[in-house]
N, C-alpha and C positions, 0 to 999 in steps of 0.2 A: 458179216455181221453186218445187219442194219438197227439204227437206233430211231425211236420215234418219239417224239414230244408233243403231245395236244396242250392246247390252250382255247380259252374263250367261253369255258362255262360259266354258269352263274345262275341269278334267281330272274325271273323273269314271270309276267302276268300272263294269263291266258289270252291266246291271239298276240301276242309280242314275238320277235325274231331274236335268234342269236345266231353268230357264224362261229363255227368252231375251226380251228387251225391245227393242223399236223405237219411238223417239220420233220423231213427223213434226212438222216446223214448216214454215212458208211458207205457200205456196197450197194446203191441203190439203184445201180445198173442191172442188178441180179432179180430185182422185183417186177414179177410180171403184173400184178394188180394190188390195189390199195382198196381200203374199206373202212367203213364206220360200223363198229358193235355198239351195242348198249345193253345193259343189264341193271333192270330194277331189283330192290329189295325182294328175297323169295323167289325170284323168276330166272329162268335160263336166259344166259347170253343170247342175243339175237342178232342177225346181221341187218342193218339199217340201210346201207348203200354201199356200191362197190363201183369201181372203175379200173378199167385195164391200161395197160400201157399204150395201146391204141385209141384210148377215149371213150370205149362201150362204157355204158352204165347199167345198173339195174338198181331196183330200190324195192324195200318192202312194201307190201300192198298198204299198210298203215300210214307211210309217209308219202306215197306217191301225190305229186300235186303240191305238196308243201316243203318238202326239204330237196334240196339240189347238191349233189356232189361236183366238185371240180377241181382241177390241178393245174398248179403254175409250175411248168417245168424248169423255168429258168430260177425258181427260188426253191425248187424241191418240195415243194408242199401242197397237201392236199385240203380241201376245204369242205365243210358241211355246213350248207346255208339253210338255216331252219326257220320257215315261215309260219304263221298261224298256228303257235304251240298249244298244246291241251296238255292239262294235268296228266295223261296218260302216257305224255313223252319224258315225264321224270325218270332220271335214269343216270348212272354213271355211264359215259360214253367213252368208248376206246378206239383209237386208231390201230388199224392193223395192215399188215403187208404178207402177201403171198409170193413165195419165191417162185422163180420158173423150175418147171417139171416137179410141181409140188401141188398137191390137191388141197392142202391146208393152208390157213392163214397162220403163220409161226411166228411172225414178229409182232410185238403188242407195245403200244404205249401204256403210260403210267393210270391214264383215264382221268376224266374231267367231269365234275359234277354239273347236273342241269337239273334246273328245279323249276317247275313251271307250277304257280300257285298264285290267289289271289291273296 
């Protein structure tokens, strides 16, 4: 079992920055990849960024060049640095983990609200 806890959300003006953190605990050695999803009201949940155990990353086209996913293995924590934020980035952001030998992200955090507004 893996437990994920997000933090760092809040209200920010357009063009501002936030850094989200996700602390992992439990059987973290079984995790092949971690990622950040987001879901806005009335919209489907979408993958924003992912990072593998080996450090390979991928991003949604809408956030490339603005968001950066990283991990600190010593702290068992994954981060999402969000720069140049836009109102359309407003959503609940979820940390997720994908176990080895599994095609799906099956572990989820509770979510943290990010609101970009003037």
